[in-house]
C-alpha positions, 0 to 999 in steps of 0.5 A: 670401960674395960668391961665394954671393950671386952664385951665388944671384942667377945661379940666380934669373935663370936660373930666371926666364928658364926660366919666362918661356920656358915662358909662354903668351905665347910659345906658338903663336897659335891661328887665329881661327875665324868661324862661319857660318849659311846661309838659303835660300828657294825661289821657285816662279815664278822657279825659283830659290833665294835666301838669305844667308850670315850671318857676319863681313864677312871670311867672308860675302863671295865664299863658294861656295854649293852647292845639293843635292837629295835625292829622296824618296818612292821606292818602296823608302822610301829617300831617294836620294843628294844631287846638286848642282843648282847653285852660286854665289858670294856678293856683298859682303853674303853674298847668293846666287841659284841658278837651277834648270835645269828644273822641281823634282822632286816630293817633293824636299828641297833644302839649301844648303851652304858649305864650310870655307875658310882665308883670309888670308895667312901670319901673318894666316890665319883659318878660315871654318867650314862651314854647312848650311841647314835643308832645304827640301821641295818638294811641289806636291801637299800631302796632303788628308785 
């Protein structure tokens, strides 16, 4: 009789240990992900793009920002391929400035992009998601009907 009781208690402890080992508390921890948004403005007088990367504090500081241009209004109706105009790193507040090397081309669309980054050290990593701004079109000659 005592053997049966000890065997039942032993089986109960063994099953409880297996259930605890399979619980989600011991599962691999998911890497935190922070979203991002990019704003952009173009100043015609100073010929530069300014804007802000909006995210958590750890993901808006020192991010690389790339400005690309895409030619429009080609004779064949195509949009051309995007080319990089300039890059910058955001400051502590997520602000950036990219100055154009020359005059902007007519009928050109500009976008600002920040790439996805994995930051932090082993055991404390997090992911800063990528973001693309809304397109900014440069057309110095607006159509008049």
